[in-house]
C-alpha positions, -999 to +999 in steps of 0.1 A: +301+140-111+334+122-113+366+143-109+387+118-129+406+137-156+393+131-191+415+112-215+425+137-243+424+108-269+387+104-264+379+141-267+373+163-298+397+191-307+372+217-293+367+197-261+405+195-256+408+233-260+379+240-236+393+216-209+428+231-213+414+266-209+394+256-178+424+240-161+447+269-171+422+295-156+424+277-123+461+288-121+461+319-144+430+339-136+438+365-162+443+342-192+409+351-207+417+389-205+451+383-221+435+363-250+408+390-255+435+418-254+456+400-280+426+395-302+415+431-301+450+446-304+463+425-332+430+421-349+426+459-349+461+463-362+454+438-390+422+456-400+439+489-401+468+476-423+445+460-448+419+488-449+441+519-448+475+509-462+466+484-490+452+497-523+415+495-530+384+509-514+347+503-510+328+474-497+352+447-510+382+464-492+361+467-460+351+430-461+387+419-468+400+441-439+374+426-415+383+390-425+420+398-422+415+414-388+396+384-375+422+359-387+451+378-373+433+384-341+424+347-337+460+337-345+474+361-318+448+349-293+458+313-299+495+321-295+488+338-262+466+309-251+493+283-259+520+301-240+500+310-209+483+276-208+517+259-210+530+281-182+500+273-161+504+236-167+540+238-155+529+258-124+504+231-116+530+204-119+558+222-100+569+203-069+548+172-077+563+137-079+567+127-116+564+163-129+595+159-149+582+129-167+550+146-175+568+176-189+589+153-211+556+143-229+559+177-247+588+163-267+578+158-303+583+129-327+617+114-328+620+111-290+612+081-269+606+086-231+606+059-205+594+069-171+608+058-138+636+035-150+653+042-116+639+052-083+645+053-045+622+047-016+623+084-010+606+090-044+637+102-062+631+093-099+651+089-130+635+089-164+651+082-198+648+101-230+662+087-262+666+110-292+690+129-314+714+137-284+716+100-275+705+089-241+693+115-217+688+105-180+665+130-163+664+129-125+640+146-101+641+146-063+669+151-038+700+162-057+724+143-034+706+110-038+700+116-074+737+119-083+744+084-070+712+071-088+722+088-120+757+074-118+744+039-114+720+043-143+748+057-165+770+026-158+741+003-167+734+021-200+771+024-210+774-014-206+748-020-233+753+011-254+789+022-248+793+040-281+763+063-276+765+095-256+748+096-222+736+129-207+725+136-171+700+162-162+686+171-127+653+189-125+652+217-100+660+253-091+695+248-076+729+254-091+735+232-121+699+221-122+673+227-149+640+243-139+609+223-149+596+249-174+629+248-192+634+211-192+621+202-226+640+230-243+672+221-225+669+185-236+663+196-272+694+218-271+717+189-262+725+186-299+723+159-326+748+132-319+728+101-330+715+096-365+679+086-370+689+052-384+709+045-353+680+052-329+663+019-338+694-001-328+699+019-296+663+014-285+666-024-293+696-026-270+678-007-242+649-031-243+671-059-229+681-036-201+646-026-193+634-062-193+653-067-161+637-038-143+607-040-119+577-021-132+564+006-109+534+028-118+538+066-120+526+085-090+491+098-094+481+134-087+461+164-098+483+170-128+463+182-158+459+160-188+465+192-208+503+184-211+494+155-235+463+169-250+477+205-252+507+192-270+485+185-301+463+215-296+490+241-293+510+227-322+480+231-344+474+194-349 
């Protein structure tokens, strides 16, 4: 049997959830028990609220309480699943080349990500995100080499889009760096400095800059496809 990761776009919603669960369980052995516990705890609480606290009695009240308990339990279970699966995915990616780029795929609509717009022979990478904050340059690798690489990329971008803000982010656990699990939230919190109508013009300007770059494929590795597939699953798509 092939070990090639399945493409989430060719899988049904149920298949995506099952594959996400399998890959998450490889890292988080207790994910199934956490989901079961959430279902029983919140499902039982929901049943008790509807059966004992709301007016009414008899078979109808019992049926409604059971239905409410099941729905609340399932909702709690999926919330636990989404959070622990996402944490497991980040754990799998930690320390891998290109992990930052894969994490950025969790950004929702309104964001455009370009992977490996800058790189070194030592596998230091710079990715670019364009969204409400403007231009966000995300570097991963050796911080010392990245600072020079990020400065070079900033100058290139400011030449073609001087009036738009440019932010620099380094992924890592050192001082002034952003841990991988917090990368997406950090980027989202950079604020809204560019209007949606201006993003089209900005992206058009950056196309000319990108056309001059050599194309290099993303490094391959055992990174779960769940980051892309889970993005739809866990947002309830």
